[in-house]
Phi, psi and omega in degrees: 000324179299324179297323178297319180296319179295320178296321179300314181292332182301327181239033185256139179229159178218142177261137179286125178274336183218162172292150174223121175258118184303134175253351182228153182301330182265009180263144179274142167262132178210167182243154176308131180097343176295148176247126181248148173271123180276120181265328183201137176237357191275111179299335180294344180262024173101357179272142175289150178305134178090004179237139177242145172273123186227161174242130178258106182294338181285336180245344183077013183258148174245137179187183180271152180220141179290123185295337180286355176254007183235152176236122179299144178248143180292329182211161180292151178290157175289156183293343181263001182293133176274158173296146182299319184253061183292344178281343179296133179271100181233022175063021174266130186281332187236120182269002172246157185203164172249143178285125179243121181271137180291000000 
């Protein structure tokens, strides 16, 4: 059963419901509408309850993210999908992206 969970996370994505400003060095900063690749959700593997290990393709960073600020997605977004909040001024030059797996 654990292998099934790992396979699920291998192709799992989450959309940010809210902005998150990192308070710890291993925490990700992200904005509402960003899509993160979920690498691990299992607290038994060293994560605190309520935290997911994620990869942010827009920054190339991997870190933990509070799960209450994320919404699981059934499938990865298309490479041409724009960020939900493209009007937000967050100094990103390109509002479209391709998912890059670490």
